[in-house]
Residue, then its C-alpha position, 0 to 999 in steps of 0.5 A: m285109682f288102684n292105689e286107693a283100692w289097694e290100700r283099703f284092701k291092705d287095711l282089711l289084711r292088716q285087721c287079720p294079720h293071722y291069716g298070713f296070705s301071700e302076696l300072690h293070694q293077696l293080688d289074686t283076690f284083689y284082682n278078681a274082686l275088681n270089675p271087668n273094665d279095671q281087670d282090663a286096665l290093669d292087663f293093659a298096663v302090664g301088657g298082658n295078664f295082670l296076674d301072669k306077672i310076678p308079684r313085685e311087678c304087680l305091686s309096682i303097678i298097683e302101688 
């Protein structure tokens, strides 16, 4: 589920490569666009607050 949403999000980012958002900014934007239930699911998957994890760890959960 998150993988598909993440892929769609990355497709949007590829359409605007000149923006150059950092991985952290991308993850923050993606996470905050999710509904509360999906945010809770990601938080549960990492055993805490998703955004408190390092970007590589977050990406491994999503992908």
